[in-house]
C-alpha positions in Angstrom: -16.3 5.0 19.1 -13.4 6.5 16.8 -10.3 6.1 18.1 -7.7 9.1 17.6 -4.7 9.5 15.4 -3.1 7.4 12.9 -3.5 3.6 12.8 -0.2 1.5 13.3 1.3 0.6 10.3 2.7 -3.0 10.1 6.6 -3.8 10.5 6.8 -4.4 6.8 5.7 -1.1 5.7 7.6 0.6 8.1 10.8 -1.2 7.0 10.1 -0.9 3.6 9.1 3.1 3.9 12.2 4.1 6.0 10.2 4.6 9.1 10.9 2.0 11.6 13.1 3.5 14.6 14.7 1.4 16.7 14.1 3.5 19.9 10.4 3.0 19.1 9.5 -0.3 17.5 12.8 -2.3 18.6 15.1 -3.8 17.2 15.1 -3.5 12.8 16.7 -7.1 12.6 14.2 -8.8 14.9 11.0 -7.0 12.9 12.5 -8.0 9.9 12.4 -11.7 10.8 8.7 -11.2 11.8 7.6 -9.5 8.6 9.5 -12.2 6.7 8.0 -15.3 9.4 4.4 -13.5 8.8 4.8 -13.1 5.0 6.1 -16.9 4.7 2.8 -18.0 6.6 0.4 -16.4 4.5 2.2 -16.5 1.0 2.6 -14.4 -1.7 -0.5 -12.3 -2.6 -1.3 -13.6 -6.1 -4.1 -12.0 -8.5 -7.5 -13.7 -8.7 -8.8 -15.1 -11.9 -11.8 -14.1 -11.6 -10.5 -10.1 -12.1 -10.9 -9.4 -15.1 -10.7 -5.5 -17.4 -10.4 -2.6 -15.2 -10.1 -4.7 -12.2 -7.2 -6.7 -13.6 -5.7 -3.4 -14.4 -5.8 -1.8 -11.2 -4.3 -4.6 -9.8 -1.4 -4.5 -12.4 -0.9 -1.2 -11.6 -1.5 -0.2 -8.3 -1.0 -3.8 -6.4 1.7 -5.7 -7.9 4.3 -2.7 -7.3 3.5 -2.9 -3.7 6.1 -5.9 -2.5 5.0 -5.2 1.1 1.7 -7.1 0.5 1.1 -10.7 1.0 -1.2 -12.9 1.1 -3.1 -11.5 4.4 -4.1 -8.3 2.1 -5.7 -10.4 -0.2 -9.8 -9.3 0.6 -8.7 -5.6 0.8 -6.7 -5.9 -2.3 -9.4 -7.6 -4.3 -11.8 -5.0 -2.9 -10.0 -1.8 -4.1 -9.3 -3.1 -7.6 -13.5 -4.1 -8.0 -14.2 -0.7 -6.5 -12.0 1.2 -8.8 -13.6 -0.4 -11.7 -16.6 0.8 -10.6 -15.7 4.3 -10.3 -14.2 4.4 -13.8 -17.5 2.8 -15.2 -19.6 5.6 -13.8 -17.5 8.5 -12.0 -20.5 10.6 -11.6 -22.7 8.5 -10.3 -20.0 6.7 -7.8 -21.1 7.5 -4.6 -19.1 9.8 -1.6 -19.6 6.7 0.7 -17.6 4.3 -1.5 -14.6 7.0 -2.0 -14.8 6.7 1.2 -14.6 2.6 1.2 -11.9 3.4 -1.8 -9.5 6.0 0.3 -9.9 3.5 3.3 -8.6 0.2 1.5 -5.8 2.4 -0.1 -4.7 3.5 3.3 -4.8 0.1 4.5 -2.9 -1.1 1.6 -0.1 1.6 2.0 -0.9 2.6 -1.5 -1.6 6.6 -0.1 2.0 7.1 0.9 4.2 8.8 -1.3 7.5 7.0 0.4 6.1 3.6 -0.9 6.5 4.5 -4.5 10.0 4.4 -5.2 12.0 6.3 -7.8 10.4 6.7 -11.4 13.6 7.7 -13.0 12.5 11.6 -13.0 15.8 13.7 -12.0 15.6 14.4 -8.1 15.5 18.4 -7.5 18.6 19.9 -6.1 18.1 21.4 -2.9 18.7 24.7 -3.0 21.1 24.3 0.9 22.4 21.4 0.9 23.0 20.4 -3.0 25.9 19.6 -4.8 27.4 22.5 -5.8 
C-alpha cells in the first residue's frame, strides 16, 4: 500500500537546498557532521566507464552538478542516465511506465527541486514590494 505525503529528504540535501529547520530536524551542525560521515563512508559518485553517448552526456549534465550525491546513489544515477538515453533514442516509443520510472529516479536523486539548480548567472528579478528602490 502506498504511503501518503512526500518522501523524507536526506539530511545532506536539506542542508544544500536550505530546507533544514533546527526545530524539526535537529541541530544543523550535527546533521552536517552526519551527512559528511555518510558521504565519506560511501565515497564520491564517479561516472562508470561503461556509460557512452547520450548516457554519458546525461551524467555530465544532470549528475555531475549535483554535489549532494554520494556513492550510495550510483545505481539510481546510472539507471536514470540509461533511461534518458533510451528516451532520446525513441521519444514517441517511450512508454508511460518508463516516464514514471525516470521521474522517480529524478526525484530520488533530488534533480526535480528547482532550489537545487543554483544561480545560472541570470539577472535576479526585482520584487515588486521588497525590491531595492
